[in-house]
PDB file of the backbone (N, CA, C, O) and the ligand in Angstrom, with CONECT records:
HET     ZN  A 101       1
ATOM      1  N   MET A   1       0.841  -1.183   0.000  1.00  0.00           N
ATOM      2  CA  MET A   1       0.000   0.000   0.000  1.00  0.00           C
ATOM      3  C   MET A   1       0.884   1.243   0.000  1.00  0.00           C
ATOM      4  O   MET A   1       1.890   1.313   0.706  1.00  0.00           O
ATOM      5  N   THR A   2       0.495   2.190  -0.785  1.00  0.00           N
ATOM      6  CA  THR A   2       1.263   3.424  -0.894  1.00  0.00           C
ATOM      7  C   THR A   2       0.628   4.504  -0.032  1.00  0.00           C
ATOM      8  O   THR A   2      -0.578   4.742  -0.099  1.00  0.00           O
ATOM      9  N   THR A   3       1.445   5.142   0.765  1.00  0.00           N
ATOM     10  CA  THR A   3       0.948   6.286   1.536  1.00  0.00           C
ATOM     11  C   THR A   3       1.523   7.542   0.916  1.00  0.00           C
ATOM     12  O   THR A   3       2.716   7.624   0.623  1.00  0.00           O
ATOM     13  N   ARG A   4       0.674   8.494   0.727  1.00  0.00           N
ATOM     14  CA  ARG A   4       1.110   9.748   0.122  1.00  0.00           C
ATOM     15  C   ARG A   4       1.190  10.843   1.175  1.00  0.00           C
ATOM     16  O   ARG A   4       0.354  10.953   2.072  1.00  0.00           O
ATOM     17  N   GLU A   5       2.213  11.629   1.026  1.00  0.00           N
ATOM     18  CA  GLU A   5       2.362  12.772   1.919  1.00  0.00           C
ATOM     19  C   GLU A   5       1.434  13.888   1.445  1.00  0.00           C
ATOM     20  O   GLU A   5       1.381  14.198   0.254  1.00  0.00           O
ATOM     21  N   VAL A   6       0.715  14.477   2.368  1.00  0.00           N
ATOM     22  CA  VAL A   6      -0.184  15.563   2.021  1.00  0.00           C
ATOM     23  C   VAL A   6       0.645  16.785   1.673  1.00  0.00           C
ATOM     24  O   VAL A   6       1.472  17.237   2.465  1.00  0.00           O
ATOM     25  N   GLU A   7       0.413  17.317   0.476  1.00  0.00           N
ATOM     26  CA  GLU A   7       1.201  18.455   0.023  1.00  0.00           C
ATOM     27  C   GLU A   7       0.673  19.776   0.559  1.00  0.00           C
ATOM     28  O   GLU A   7       1.438  20.720   0.755  1.00  0.00           O
ATOM     29  N   TRP A   8      -0.622  19.846   0.794  1.00  0.00           N
ATOM     30  CA  TRP A   8      -1.230  21.084   1.256  1.00  0.00           C
ATOM     31  C   TRP A   8      -1.777  20.907   2.664  1.00  0.00           C
ATOM     32  O   TRP A   8      -2.321  19.855   2.999  1.00  0.00           O
ATOM     33  N   ASP A   9      -1.633  21.925   3.474  1.00  0.00           N
ATOM     34  CA  ASP A   9      -2.213  21.846   4.817  1.00  0.00           C
ATOM     35  C   ASP A   9      -3.720  22.104   4.723  1.00  0.00           C
ATOM     36  O   ASP A   9      -4.253  22.359   3.643  1.00  0.00           O
ATOM     37  N   ASP A  10      -4.394  22.032   5.873  1.00  0.00           N
ATOM     38  CA  ASP A  10      -5.861  22.148   5.875  1.00  0.00           C
ATOM     39  C   ASP A  10      -6.325  23.484   5.299  1.00  0.00           C
ATOM     40  O   ASP A  10      -7.298  23.529   4.546  1.00  0.00           O
ATOM     41  N   ALA A  11      -5.640  24.564   5.645  1.00  0.00           N
ATOM     42  CA  ALA A  11      -6.046  25.884   5.153  1.00  0.00           C
ATOM     43  C   ALA A  11      -5.889  25.962   3.629  1.00  0.00           C
ATOM     44  O   ALA A  11      -6.756  26.491   2.933  1.00  0.00           O
ATOM     45  N   GLU A  12      -4.783  25.432   3.128  1.00  0.00           N
ATOM     46  CA  GLU A  12      -4.570  25.447   1.675  1.00  0.00           C
ATOM     47  C   GLU A  12      -5.595  24.571   0.959  1.00  0.00           C
ATOM     48  O   GLU A  12      -6.077  24.923  -0.117  1.00  0.00           O
ATOM     49  N   GLN A  13      -5.923  23.441   1.558  1.00  0.00           N
ATOM     50  CA  GLN A  13      -6.952  22.579   0.957  1.00  0.00           C
ATOM     51  C   GLN A  13      -8.302  23.283   0.943  1.00  0.00           C
ATOM     52  O   GLN A  13      -9.060  23.165  -0.020  1.00  0.00           O
ATOM     53  N   ASP A  14      -8.602  24.016   2.014  1.00  0.00           N
ATOM     54  CA  ASP A  14      -9.859  24.779   2.061  1.00  0.00           C
ATOM     55  C   ASP A  14      -9.880  25.832   0.959  1.00  0.00           C
ATOM     56  O   ASP A  14     -10.911  26.036   0.318  1.00  0.00           O
ATOM     57  N   TRP A  15      -8.749  26.504   0.733  1.00  0.00           N
ATOM     58  CA  TRP A  15      -8.672  27.512  -0.323  1.00  0.00           C
ATOM     59  C   TRP A  15      -8.901  26.880  -1.696  1.00  0.00           C
ATOM     60  O   TRP A  15      -9.624  27.425  -2.531  1.00  0.00           O
ATOM     61  N   MET A  16      -8.282  25.738  -1.910  1.00  0.00           N
ATOM     62  CA  MET A  16      -8.434  25.072  -3.213  1.00  0.00           C
ATOM     63  C   MET A  16      -9.873  24.594  -3.416  1.00  0.00           C
ATOM     64  O   MET A  16     -10.410  24.666  -4.521  1.00  0.00           O
ATOM     65  N   ARG A  17     -10.489  24.108  -2.337  1.00  0.00           N
ATOM     66  CA  ARG A  17     -11.895  23.696  -2.418  1.00  0.00           C
ATOM     67  C   ARG A  17     -12.781  24.902  -2.731  1.00  0.00           C
ATOM     68  O   ARG A  17     -13.693  24.820  -3.554  1.00  0.00           O
ATOM     69  N   ALA A  18     -12.502  26.016  -2.064  1.00  0.00           N
ATOM     70  CA  ALA A  18     -13.295  27.233  -2.303  1.00  0.00           C
ATOM     71  C   ALA A  18     -13.104  27.724  -3.734  1.00  0.00           C
ATOM     72  O   ALA A  18     -14.060  28.149  -4.384  1.00  0.00           O
ATOM     73  N   LEU A  19     -11.869  27.664  -4.220  1.00  0.00           N
ATOM     74  CA  LEU A  19     -11.602  28.085  -5.600  1.00  0.00           C
ATOM     75  C   LEU A  19     -12.347  27.188  -6.591  1.00  0.00           C
ATOM     76  O   LEU A  19     -12.921  27.668  -7.569  1.00  0.00           O
ATOM     77  N   SER A  20     -12.330  25.892  -6.326  1.00  0.00           N
ATOM     78  CA  SER A  20     -13.029  24.947  -7.198  1.00  0.00           C
ATOM     79  C   SER A  20     -14.531  25.214  -7.190  1.00  0.00           C
ATOM     80  O   SER A  20     -15.179  25.177  -8.236  1.00  0.00           O
ATOM     81  N   GLN A  21     -15.081  25.481  -6.009  1.00  0.00           N
ATOM     82  CA  GLN A  21     -16.518  25.772  -5.907  1.00  0.00           C
ATOM     83  C   GLN A  21     -16.845  27.076  -6.634  1.00  0.00           C
ATOM     84  O   GLN A  21     -17.886  27.180  -7.283  1.00  0.00           O
ATOM     85  N   TYR A  22     -15.966  28.063  -6.528  1.00  0.00           N
ATOM     86  CA  TYR A  22     -16.184  29.333  -7.222  1.00  0.00           C
ATOM     87  C   TYR A  22     -16.152  29.116  -8.733  1.00  0.00           C
ATOM     88  O   TYR A  22     -17.028  29.598  -9.452  1.00  0.00           O
ATOM     89  N   ARG A  23     -15.136  28.386  -9.215  1.00  0.00           N
ATOM     90  CA  ARG A  23     -15.016  28.150 -10.657  1.00  0.00           C
ATOM     91  C   ARG A  23     -16.226  27.405 -11.204  1.00  0.00           C
ATOM     92  O   ARG A  23     -16.592  27.594 -12.364  1.00  0.00           O
ATOM     93  N   ALA A  24     -16.847  26.568 -10.396  1.00  0.00           N
ATOM     94  CA  ALA A  24     -18.027  25.821 -10.842  1.00  0.00           C
ATOM     95  C   ALA A  24     -19.212  26.742 -11.086  1.00  0.00           C
ATOM     96  O   ALA A  24     -20.176  26.345 -11.741  1.00  0.00           O
ATOM     97  N   THR A  25     -19.156  27.967 -10.570  1.00  0.00           N
ATOM     98  CA  THR A  25     -20.261  28.911 -10.780  1.00  0.00           C
ATOM     99  C   THR A  25     -20.064  29.728 -12.052  1.00  0.00           C
ATOM    100  O   THR A  25     -20.937  30.512 -12.424  1.00  0.00           O
ATOM    101  N   LEU A  26     -18.913  29.553 -12.730  1.00  0.00           N
ATOM    102  CA  LEU A  26     -18.598  30.351 -13.907  1.00  0.00           C
ATOM    103  C   LEU A  26     -18.920  29.591 -15.190  1.00  0.00           C
ATOM    104  O   LEU A  26     -18.805  28.367 -15.252  1.00  0.00           O
ATOM    105  N   CYS A  27     -19.319  30.332 -16.198  1.00  0.00           N
ATOM    106  CA  CYS A  27     -19.618  29.769 -17.510  1.00  0.00           C
ATOM    107  C   CYS A  27     -18.310  29.317 -18.171  1.00  0.00           C
ATOM    108  O   CYS A  27     -17.357  30.094 -18.230  1.00  0.00           O
ATOM    109  N   PRO A  28     -18.248  28.077 -18.669  1.00  0.00           N
ATOM    110  CA  PRO A  28     -17.023  27.624 -19.326  1.00  0.00           C
ATOM    111  C   PRO A  28     -16.779  28.320 -20.662  1.00  0.00           C
ATOM    112  O   PRO A  28     -15.681  28.240 -21.213  1.00  0.00           O
ATOM    113  N   LEU A  29     -17.792  29.000 -21.182  1.00  0.00           N
ATOM    114  CA  LEU A  29     -17.623  29.681 -22.470  1.00  0.00           C
ATOM    115  C   LEU A  29     -17.137  31.113 -22.303  1.00  0.00           C
ATOM    116  O   LEU A  29     -16.153  31.514 -22.924  1.00  0.00           O
ATOM    117  N   CYS A  30     -17.825  31.885 -21.465  1.00  0.00           N
ATOM    118  CA  CYS A  30     -17.483  33.308 -21.372  1.00  0.00           C
ATOM    119  C   CYS A  30     -16.779  33.667 -20.065  1.00  0.00           C
ATOM    120  O   CYS A  30     -16.226  34.762 -19.956  1.00  0.00           O
ATOM    121  N   GLY A  31     -16.785  32.786 -19.083  1.00  0.00           N
ATOM    122  CA  GLY A  31     -16.090  33.038 -17.827  1.00  0.00           C
ATOM    123  C   GLY A  31     -16.865  33.894 -16.837  1.00  0.00           C
ATOM    124  O   GLY A  31     -16.372  34.165 -15.742  1.00  0.00           O
ATOM    125  N   ARG A  32     -18.056  34.321 -17.198  1.00  0.00           N
ATOM    126  CA  ARG A  32     -18.881  35.127 -16.296  1.00  0.00           C
ATOM    127  C   ARG A  32     -19.705  34.205 -15.398  1.00  0.00           C
ATOM    128  O   ARG A  32     -19.811  33.006 -15.656  1.00  0.00           O
ATOM    129  N   PRO A  33     -20.296  34.787 -14.326  1.00  0.00           N
ATOM    130  CA  PRO A  33     -21.185  33.968 -13.494  1.00  0.00           C
ATOM    131  C   PRO A  33     -22.276  33.356 -14.375  1.00  0.00           C
ATOM    132  O   PRO A  33     -22.945  34.065 -15.127  1.00  0.00           O
ATOM    133  N   ILE A  34     -22.448  32.055 -14.279  1.00  0.00           N
ATOM    134  CA  ILE A  34     -23.335  31.353 -15.211  1.00  0.00           C
ATOM    135  C   ILE A  34     -24.792  31.773 -15.034  1.00  0.00           C
ATOM    136  O   ILE A  34     -25.570  31.713 -15.986  1.00  0.00           O
ATOM    137  N   GLU A  35     -25.171  32.200 -13.823  1.00  0.00           N
ATOM    138  CA  GLU A  35     -26.560  32.621 -13.644  1.00  0.00           C
ATOM    139  C   GLU A  35     -26.826  33.963 -14.321  1.00  0.00           C
ATOM    140  O   GLU A  35     -27.981  34.317 -14.561  1.00  0.00           O
ATOM    141  N   VAL A  36     -25.763  34.715 -14.632  1.00  0.00           N
ATOM    142  CA  VAL A  36     -25.928  35.995 -15.317  1.00  0.00           C
ATOM    143  C   VAL A  36     -25.977  35.790 -16.839  1.00  0.00           C
ATOM    144  O   VAL A  36     -26.878  36.301 -17.504  1.00  0.00           O
ATOM    145  N   CYS A  37     -25.018  35.049 -17.382  1.00  0.00           N
ATOM    146  CA  CYS A  37     -24.948  34.936 -18.849  1.00  0.00           C
ATOM    147  C   CYS A  37     -25.995  33.989 -19.414  1.00  0.00           C
ATOM    148  O   CYS A  37     -26.259  34.018 -20.617  1.00  0.00           O
ATOM    149  N   THR A  38     -26.601  33.148 -18.575  1.00  0.00           N
ATOM    150  CA  THR A  38     -27.645  32.243 -19.080  1.00  0.00           C
ATOM    151  C   THR A  38     -29.036  32.702 -18.663  1.00  0.00           C
ATOM    152  O   THR A  38     -30.022  32.031 -18.970  1.00  0.00           O
ATOM    153  N   ASP A  39     -29.131  33.819 -17.978  1.00  0.00           N
ATOM    154  CA  ASP A  39     -30.435  34.319 -17.533  1.00  0.00           C
ATOM    155  C   ASP A  39     -31.259  34.761 -18.745  1.00  0.00           C
ATOM    156  O   ASP A  39     -30.840  35.668 -19.465  1.00  0.00           O
ATOM    157  N   PRO A  40     -32.419  34.143 -18.987  1.00  0.00           N
ATOM    158  CA  PRO A  40     -33.240  34.533 -20.137  1.00  0.00           C
ATOM    159  C   PRO A  40     -33.588  36.018 -20.135  1.00  0.00           C
ATOM    160  O   PRO A  40     -33.782  36.602 -21.201  1.00  0.00           O
ATOM    161  N   ALA A  41     -33.669  36.637 -18.968  1.00  0.00           N
ATOM    162  CA  ALA A  41     -33.977  38.069 -18.891  1.00  0.00           C
ATOM    163  C   ALA A  41     -32.867  38.911 -19.506  1.00  0.00           C
ATOM    164  O   ALA A  41     -33.093  40.065 -19.870  1.00  0.00           O
ATOM    165  N   ASN A  42     -31.665  38.342 -19.626  1.00  0.00           N
ATOM    166  CA  ASN A  42     -30.526  39.080 -20.189  1.00  0.00           C
ATOM    167  C   ASN A  42     -30.291  38.765 -21.662  1.00  0.00           C
ATOM    168  O   ASN A  42     -29.330  39.260 -22.251  1.00  0.00           O
ATOM    169  N   GLU A  43     -31.159  37.946 -22.268  1.00  0.00           N
ATOM    170  CA  GLU A  43     -30.885  37.450 -23.615  1.00  0.00           C
ATOM    171  C   GLU A  43     -30.598  38.560 -24.627  1.00  0.00           C
ATOM    172  O   GLU A  43     -29.639  38.452 -25.391  1.00  0.00           O
ATOM    173  N   MET A  44     -31.376  39.584 -24.650  1.00  0.00           N
ATOM    174  CA  MET A  44     -31.189  40.636 -25.655  1.00  0.00           C
ATOM    175  C   MET A  44     -30.410  41.822 -25.107  1.00  0.00           C
ATOM    176  O   MET A  44     -30.336  42.863 -25.761  1.00  0.00           O
ATOM    177  N   ARG A  45     -29.839  41.690 -23.943  1.00  0.00           N
ATOM    178  CA  ARG A  45     -29.155  42.811 -23.307  1.00  0.00           C
ATOM    179  C   ARG A  45     -27.644  42.793 -23.528  1.00  0.00           C
ATOM    180  O   ARG A  45     -26.968  43.764 -23.189  1.00  0.00           O
ATOM    181  N   TRP A  46     -27.107  41.726 -24.081  1.00  0.00           N
ATOM    182  CA  TRP A  46     -25.656  41.642 -24.296  1.00  0.00           C
ATOM    183  C   TRP A  46     -25.285  42.310 -25.602  1.00  0.00           C
ATOM    184  O   TRP A  46     -25.991  42.162 -26.600  1.00  0.00           O
ATOM    185  N   ARG A  47     -24.208  43.028 -25.606  1.00  0.00           N
ATOM    186  CA  ARG A  47     -23.685  43.659 -26.819  1.00  0.00           C
ATOM    187  C   ARG A  47     -22.223  43.259 -26.965  1.00  0.00           C
ATOM    188  O   ARG A  47     -21.507  43.080 -25.980  1.00  0.00           O
ATOM    189  N   SER A  48     -21.805  43.126 -28.198  1.00  0.00           N
ATOM    190  CA  SER A  48     -20.417  42.776 -28.466  1.00  0.00           C
ATOM    191  C   SER A  48     -19.832  43.777 -29.452  1.00  0.00           C
ATOM    192  O   SER A  48     -20.487  44.147 -30.426  1.00  0.00           O
ATOM    193  N   GLY A  49     -18.624  44.208 -29.208  1.00  0.00           N
ATOM    194  CA  GLY A  49     -17.945  45.123 -30.123  1.00  0.00           C
ATOM    195  C   GLY A  49     -17.091  44.349 -31.105  1.00  0.00           C
ATOM    196  O   GLY A  49     -17.265  43.144 -31.287  1.00  0.00           O
ATOM    197  N   LEU A  50     -16.172  45.051 -31.732  1.00  0.00           N
ATOM    198  CA  LEU A  50     -15.273  44.402 -32.675  1.00  0.00           C
ATOM    199  C   LEU A  50     -14.300  43.500 -31.913  1.00  0.00           C
ATOM    200  O   LEU A  50     -13.944  43.793 -30.771  1.00  0.00           O
ATOM    201  N   PRO A  51     -13.876  42.419 -32.535  1.00  0.00           N
ATOM    202  CA  PRO A  51     -12.950  41.513 -31.846  1.00  0.00           C
ATOM    203  C   PRO A  51     -11.553  42.098 -31.753  1.00  0.00           C
ATOM    204  O   PRO A  51     -11.161  42.948 -32.553  1.00  0.00           O
ATOM    205  N   THR A  52     -10.823  41.636 -30.778  1.00  0.00           N
ATOM    206  CA  THR A  52      -9.407  41.938 -30.653  1.00  0.00           C
ATOM    207  C   THR A  52      -8.655  40.674 -31.034  1.00  0.00           C
ATOM    208  O   THR A  52      -8.938  39.592 -30.520  1.00  0.00           O
ATOM    209  N   ARG A  53      -7.691  40.821 -31.942  1.00  0.00           N
ATOM    210  CA  ARG A  53      -6.978  39.624 -32.386  1.00  0.00           C
ATOM    211  C   ARG A  53      -5.912  39.213 -31.374  1.00  0.00           C
ATOM    212  O   ARG A  53      -5.133  40.036 -30.893  1.00  0.00           O
ATOM    213  N   CYS A  54      -5.901  37.932 -31.070  1.00  0.00           N
ATOM    214  CA  CYS A  54      -4.832  37.347 -30.255  1.00  0.00           C
ATOM    215  C   CYS A  54      -3.739  36.911 -31.225  1.00  0.00           C
ATOM    216  O   CYS A  54      -3.912  35.935 -31.954  1.00  0.00           O
ATOM    217  N   HIS A  55      -2.619  37.624 -31.239  1.00  0.00           N
ATOM    218  CA  HIS A  55      -1.559  37.332 -32.207  1.00  0.00           C
ATOM    219  C   HIS A  55      -0.840  36.023 -31.890  1.00  0.00           C
ATOM    220  O   HIS A  55      -0.309  35.375 -32.793  1.00  0.00           O
ATOM    221  N   ALA A  56      -0.818  35.632 -30.625  1.00  0.00           N
ATOM    222  CA  ALA A  56      -0.201  34.345 -30.271  1.00  0.00           C
ATOM    223  C   ALA A  56      -1.014  33.205 -30.870  1.00  0.00           C
ATOM    224  O   ALA A  56      -0.447  32.272 -31.438  1.00  0.00           O
ATOM    225  N   THR A  57      -2.355  33.271 -30.746  1.00  0.00           N
ATOM    226  CA  THR A  57      -3.205  32.226 -31.319  1.00  0.00           C
ATOM    227  C   THR A  57      -3.106  32.238 -32.834  1.00  0.00           C
ATOM    228  O   THR A  57      -3.116  31.182 -33.465  1.00  0.00           O
ATOM    229  N   THR A  58      -3.009  33.425 -33.423  1.00  0.00           N
ATOM    230  CA  THR A  58      -2.848  33.522 -34.876  1.00  0.00           C
ATOM    231  C   THR A  58      -1.584  32.783 -35.316  1.00  0.00           C
ATOM    232  O   THR A  58      -1.604  32.050 -36.305  1.00  0.00           O
ATOM    233  N   ALA A  59      -0.489  32.974 -34.584  1.00  0.00           N
ATOM    234  CA  ALA A  59       0.764  32.300 -34.931  1.00  0.00           C
ATOM    235  C   ALA A  59       0.618  30.788 -34.838  1.00  0.00           C
ATOM    236  O   ALA A  59       1.129  30.060 -35.690  1.00  0.00           O
ATOM    237  N   VAL A  60      -0.084  30.307 -33.799  1.00  0.00           N
ATOM    238  CA  VAL A  60      -0.286  28.859 -33.641  1.00  0.00           C
ATOM    239  C   VAL A  60      -1.154  28.322 -34.782  1.00  0.00           C
ATOM    240  O   VAL A  60      -0.849  27.270 -35.344  1.00  0.00           O
ATOM    241  N   LEU A  61      -2.225  29.028 -35.125  1.00  0.00           N
ATOM    242  CA  LEU A  61      -3.097  28.569 -36.208  1.00  0.00           C
ATOM    243  C   LEU A  61      -2.356  28.531 -37.540  1.00  0.00           C
ATOM    244  O   LEU A  61      -2.560  27.618 -38.340  1.00  0.00           O
ATOM    245  N   GLN A  62      -1.491  29.526 -37.781  1.00  0.00           N
ATOM    246  CA  GLN A  62      -0.700  29.536 -39.016  1.00  0.00           C
ATOM    247  C   GLN A  62       0.258  28.345 -39.043  1.00  0.00           C
ATOM    248  O   GLN A  62       0.448  27.721 -40.087  1.00  0.00           O
ATOM    249  N   ALA A  63       0.860  28.033 -37.896  1.00  0.00           N
ATOM    250  CA  ALA A  63       1.765  26.880 -37.823  1.00  0.00           C
ATOM    251  C   ALA A  63       0.990  25.584 -38.073  1.00  0.00           C
ATOM    252  O   ALA A  63       1.492  24.677 -38.737  1.00  0.00           O
ATOM    253  N   GLN A  64      -0.225  25.499 -37.546  1.00  0.00           N
ATOM    254  CA  GLN A  64      -1.052  24.307 -37.750  1.00  0.00           C
ATOM    255  C   GLN A  64      -1.440  24.160 -39.216  1.00  0.00           C
ATOM    256  O   GLN A  64      -1.467  23.049 -39.746  1.00  0.00           O
ATOM    257  N   GLU A  65      -1.740  25.274 -39.871  1.00  0.00           N
ATOM    258  CA  GLU A  65      -2.066  25.218 -41.302  1.00  0.00           C
ATOM    259  C   GLU A  65      -0.870  24.707 -42.099  1.00  0.00           C
ATOM    260  O   GLU A  65      -1.031  23.909 -43.022  1.00  0.00           O
ATOM    261  N   GLY A  66       0.322  25.164 -41.745  1.00  0.00           N
ATOM    262  CA  GLY A  66       1.529  24.711 -42.438  1.00  0.00           C
ATOM    263  C   GLY A  66       1.766  23.238 -42.231  1.00  0.00           C
ATOM    264  O   GLY A  66       2.189  22.537 -43.150  1.00  0.00           O
ATOM    265  N   LEU A  67       1.496  22.757 -41.021  1.00  0.00           N
ATOM    266  CA  LEU A  67       1.696  21.340 -40.722  1.00  0.00           C
ATOM    267  C   LEU A  67       0.684  20.487 -41.478  1.00  0.00           C
ATOM    268  O   LEU A  67       0.979  19.355 -41.862  1.00  0.00           O
ATOM    269  N   GLY A  68      -0.502  21.031 -41.689  1.00  0.00           N
ATOM    270  CA  GLY A  68      -1.536  20.291 -42.402  1.00  0.00           C
ATOM    271  C   GLY A  68      -1.130  19.924 -43.816  1.00  0.00           C
ATOM    272  O   GLY A  68      -1.689  18.997 -44.403  1.00  0.00           O
ATOM    273  N   LYS A  69      -0.164  20.641 -44.370  1.00  0.00           N
ATOM    274  CA  LYS A  69       0.302  20.358 -45.732  1.00  0.00           C
ATOM    275  C   LYS A  69       1.337  19.234 -45.753  1.00  0.00           C
ATOM    276  O   LYS A  69       1.614  18.662 -46.807  1.00  0.00           O
ATOM    277  N   LYS A  70       1.906  18.920 -44.595  1.00  0.00           N
ATOM    278  CA  LYS A  70       2.884  17.839 -44.492  1.00  0.00           C
ATOM    279  C   LYS A  70       2.142  16.588 -44.031  1.00  0.00           C
ATOM    280  O   LYS A  70       1.751  16.465 -42.870  1.00  0.00           O
ATOM    281  N   LYS A  71       1.963  15.670 -44.967  1.00  0.00           N
ATOM    282  CA  LYS A  71       1.067  14.541 -44.743  1.00  0.00           C
ATOM    283  C   LYS A  71       1.416  13.708 -43.496  1.00  0.00           C
ATOM    284  O   LYS A  71       0.553  13.458 -42.655  1.00  0.00           O
ATOM    285  N   LYS A  72       2.678  13.284 -43.384  1.00  0.00           N
ATOM    286  CA  LYS A  72       3.050  12.383 -42.300  1.00  0.00           C
ATOM    287  C   LYS A  72       2.909  13.042 -40.932  1.00  0.00           C
ATOM    288  O   LYS A  72       2.437  12.419 -39.980  1.00  0.00           O
ATOM    289  N   GLN A  73       3.321  14.311 -40.838  1.00  0.00           N
ATOM    290  CA  GLN A  73       3.305  14.995 -39.547  1.00  0.00           C
ATOM    291  C   GLN A  73       1.915  15.481 -39.156  1.00  0.00           C
ATOM    292  O   GLN A  73       1.692  15.860 -38.006  1.00  0.00           O
ATOM    293  N   SER A  74       0.980  15.473 -40.100  1.00  0.00           N
ATOM    294  CA  SER A  74      -0.338  16.013 -39.792  1.00  0.00           C
ATOM    295  C   SER A  74      -1.283  14.972 -39.203  1.00  0.00           C
ATOM    296  O   SER A  74      -2.462  15.258 -38.996  1.00  0.00           O
ATOM    297  N   ARG A  75      -0.779  13.763 -38.930  1.00  0.00           N
ATOM    298  CA  ARG A  75      -1.626  12.742 -38.315  1.00  0.00           C
ATOM    299  C   ARG A  75      -1.824  13.045 -36.831  1.00  0.00           C
ATOM    300  O   ARG A  75      -0.903  13.501 -36.153  1.00  0.00           O
ATOM    301  N   HIS A  76      -3.011  12.790 -36.344  1.00  0.00           N
ATOM    302  CA  HIS A  76      -3.336  12.935 -34.920  1.00  0.00           C
ATOM    303  C   HIS A  76      -2.942  14.309 -34.377  1.00  0.00           C
ATOM    304  O   HIS A  76      -2.336  14.414 -33.311  1.00  0.00           O
ATOM    305  N   THR A  77      -3.284  15.331 -35.102  1.00  0.00           N
ATOM    306  CA  THR A  77      -2.890  16.683 -34.700  1.00  0.00           C
ATOM    307  C   THR A  77      -3.526  17.113 -33.377  1.00  0.00           C
ATOM    308  O   THR A  77      -3.039  18.033 -32.720  1.00  0.00           O
ATOM    309  N   GLY A  78      -4.611  16.446 -32.992  1.00  0.00           N
ATOM    310  CA  GLY A  78      -5.221  16.768 -31.703  1.00  0.00           C
ATOM    311  C   GLY A  78      -4.325  16.416 -30.531  1.00  0.00           C
ATOM    312  O   GLY A  78      -4.559  16.878 -29.414  1.00  0.00           O
ATOM    313  N   ALA A  79      -3.302  15.604 -30.768  1.00  0.00           N
ATOM    314  CA  ALA A  79      -2.387  15.208 -29.695  1.00  0.00           C
ATOM    315  C   ALA A  79      -1.171  16.126 -29.610  1.00  0.00           C
ATOM    316  O   ALA A  79      -0.311  15.928 -28.752  1.00  0.00           O
ATOM    317  N   LEU A  80      -1.090  17.114 -30.474  1.00  0.00           N
ATOM    318  CA  LEU A  80       0.063  18.013 -30.459  1.00  0.00           C
ATOM    319  C   LEU A  80      -0.144  19.144 -29.460  1.00  0.00           C
ATOM    320  O   LEU A  80      -1.244  19.681 -29.325  1.00  0.00           O
ATOM    321  N   LEU A  81       0.920  19.493 -28.773  1.00  0.00           N
ATOM    322  CA  LEU A  81       0.906  20.619 -27.831  1.00  0.00           C
ATOM    323  C   LEU A  81       1.558  21.804 -28.529  1.00  0.00           C
ATOM    324  O   LEU A  81       2.740  21.757 -28.872  1.00  0.00           O
ATOM    325  N   TRP A  82       0.803  22.841 -28.733  1.00  0.00           N
ATOM    326  CA  TRP A  82       1.308  24.014 -29.439  1.00  0.00           C
ATOM    327  C   TRP A  82       1.629  25.113 -28.442  1.00  0.00           C
ATOM    328  O   TRP A  82       1.025  25.197 -27.373  1.00  0.00           O
ATOM    329  N   SER A  83       2.580  25.945 -28.804  1.00  0.00           N
ATOM    330  CA  SER A  83       2.895  27.094 -27.961  1.00  0.00           C
ATOM    331  C   SER A  83       3.285  28.259 -28.850  1.00  0.00           C
ATOM    332  O   SER A  83       3.591  28.087 -30.030  1.00  0.00           O
ATOM    333  N   ALA A  84       3.271  29.423 -28.278  1.00  0.00           N
ATOM    334  CA  ALA A  84       3.715  30.618 -28.976  1.00  0.00           C
ATOM    335  C   ALA A  84       4.528  31.452 -27.992  1.00  0.00           C
ATOM    336  O   ALA A  84       4.165  31.583 -26.823  1.00  0.00           O
ATOM    337  N   GLU A  85       5.614  32.004 -28.474  1.00  0.00           N
ATOM    338  CA  GLU A  85       6.452  32.840 -27.620  1.00  0.00           C
ATOM    339  C   GLU A  85       6.531  34.241 -28.201  1.00  0.00           C
ATOM    340  O   GLU A  85       6.536  34.413 -29.420  1.00  0.00           O
ATOM    341  N   LEU A  86       6.592  35.227 -27.344  1.00  0.00           N
ATOM    342  CA  LEU A  86       6.680  36.604 -27.769  1.00  0.00           C
ATOM    343  C   LEU A  86       8.135  36.956 -28.031  1.00  0.00           C
ATOM    344  O   LEU A  86       8.969  36.906 -27.127  1.00  0.00           O
ATOM    345  N   ASN A  87       8.435  37.316 -29.284  1.00  0.00           N
ATOM    346  CA  ASN A  87       9.792  37.708 -29.661  1.00  0.00           C
ATOM    347  C   ASN A  87       9.930  39.198 -29.377  1.00  0.00           C
ATOM    348  O   ASN A  87       9.302  40.014 -30.051  1.00  0.00           O
ATOM    349  N   THR A  88      10.732  39.558 -28.403  1.00  0.00           N
ATOM    350  CA  THR A  88      10.842  40.960 -27.987  1.00  0.00           C
ATOM    351  C   THR A  88      12.054  41.654 -28.574  1.00  0.00           C
ATOM    352  O   THR A  88      12.308  42.817 -28.258  1.00  0.00           O
ATOM    353  N   SER A  89      12.811  40.966 -29.425  1.00  0.00           N
ATOM    354  CA  SER A  89      14.012  41.610 -29.992  1.00  0.00           C
ATOM    355  C   SER A  89      13.689  42.389 -31.252  1.00  0.00           C
ATOM    356  O   SER A  89      14.581  42.989 -31.852  1.00  0.00           O
TER     357      SER A  89
HETATM  358 ZN    ZN A 101     -21.434  32.438 -20.524  1.00  0.00          ZN2+
END
């Protein structure tokens, strides 16, 4: 039998539990309180402006498009971990 050492004390575990409970109240799509963004009374009250482009995601999508042209490497692309780094030079 394996015994594991507790990594977090009781207070830290309480904080993590509270954080988990808080996150469960948020919409997985927009990140707002789910009772607000799904409230039928608010259906026509939301407004959206022009989008802001995420250049890091753009770079990843461009890299994925390039990989899609390489037949062997484009298999199981859902298993690839992509990243983008900000070049500050
Ligand atoms: Zn939402």
